[in-house]
N, C-alpha and C positions, 0 to 999 in steps of 0.2 A: 612683851606688858610690864618689863619693867623700867625700859625706853620710856615708853607714854608715862610712866607715873613721876619718871624724872622732868620729863617736860613739864607737864601738869605743875610739876612741884616749884618749877622755876619760873612758870609762868604766873603763879601765884605771887611768888616770894618778888616778882620784880613786875607786877600787874601794872604799876602807875607807870610805870616807865614804857612800857609796851603799849599801853594808852596812849600816850604822851605821844610816841612815836606814831601809832596808826592816826590819831588827830594830827598830829605835827604833817605826815603824808599827805594826809586829805586836804589840808590849808594850802599845804606848799602846791598841788596839782592844783587846786583853784586857782594860786598865785600864777602858777605857770602859764593855766589856759587864759585870764582874763591879761596876763602879758602879751600872748599872742594873740587873742582877739584883739586887744586895742593897736597893737602892730599893724595886724593887717586893717583896720576900720582907720588909724589917725597916722600910721605912719611911724618909723625906727625911732626918730628921736623924740617925736610925742611919748610912747611907750617907757622911752627912756628918763622922762623928765614926769609930767603931770599926768601921766595913765600909771605911773608906777606908785606914784602917791595915790591915788583912788584906788586902784587894786590893793594897795599895803592898805586903807580903811576898810575895806570891803573884807579883806582877811583877818583884820584885827577882829570885826566884830563877830565873826565867825569863830575864830580861836577863841575869844573870849566864853563863849556860851557853850562851845564843846568842850575846854577845859574845866570851867566852873563844875558844870552837870557830869562829864562820862570819866575824867581825868582823874580830879582833884577832889570830886564830890563836895564841892563846900555848899555849906546849909548858912552862912552868914544870911542875915535878915537887917532891915533898915539900914542905919547908919554905917554899922560893920560892911555890908553889902556896897555900900556906897563908895567907904574907904577902900575896898579891896577891889569896884572898877576902876576906881581913880590910879589904886597902885599898877593893876594892870593896864589900861591906857598910858600911862607915865613911861611903864617899862618899853611898852611896844612903841610910842611912840618915839623914843630913844633908837631901837633899832630899825625904828622905820628911817630917820635919818640917816644911819649907818648905810641900810641898802640904796636909799637916796643916792648918797655921796658914792658909793659902790657903783652903781648904776652910771650915773654922772659923769664920774671919772674913765672906770672901764669900757662903759659900754658909748659912750657918746667922745670923748677927749680921746681914748686910744682905740676908738672903731677902725681910722686908718690903719694904722698897725696890726691890730688884733684882726682884720681881716686878711690884709697881707700873710700873716702867718698862716691863716686856716687855707688861703690860696695855695700857700707854698706847698701844705700838708694834703688835702683833699684837692685841691683845684682840677683834678683829672674827673671829678665827679660833680663838683659845684661850679654856678656860675657866681660874679661878683657879688649880686644880690644875696643868693644863698649862703654865702661866704659871711657878709656880714650878718644875717638872719642867726648863723649857728654862733658866732662871735657872741652876738647879743645874747642869745639862749645860755651859751655855757658861762658868762659873765655873770648872768640871772642864778642858776644854779649854784654858783659860788657864793655868791652874798646869801641866798636862800639857807645854805649848811651853817654859815658862819650865823645868821639870823636865829636859827632854829635851836642852835647849842644855847646862845645867847638867851634865848627866849624861857629855855626850861629852865636854866640856872635861875632867872629872877623869880619865874612861876613858883619853883620850888622854895627860894630861900627867902623872897620877900613877899610876895603877892597872896598865895595859898599855904602859906605855911599854919602848921596845926597850931593851935593855941592852946594854952595850959590850961 
């Protein structure tokens, strides 16, 4: 019973970060599902370029709604809400550009060496197309980790900061 009380106390003390983690995971899952869907529908290069931008825009809108409501419990209205939304969009567009650069460089420009690396390690189990898809997914996962950390810092320090 003491262990349960400690866990509950830790959850209360770090509730905001835990909620951000939960909704960050949901946003990341949405991002990865859309990436896979765009790759299946439009091809590898499209998923790493314009498809990546489109899935980021959809995820940004999802993240704003969940962060505003469930993570940071923002109650701003009117002009303050518009400023909050503007800051959120500016920061998320910045991390979207970072994600796009990582996907173009890592996912497209370094695709051949990345595919070769995956084949060298996992070639027994993968064909070249599977190795390329796995490389792209790995680059996307790396980019998502970087973006999640930056987005939390921006949200906490710049966007949803508590007003005095």
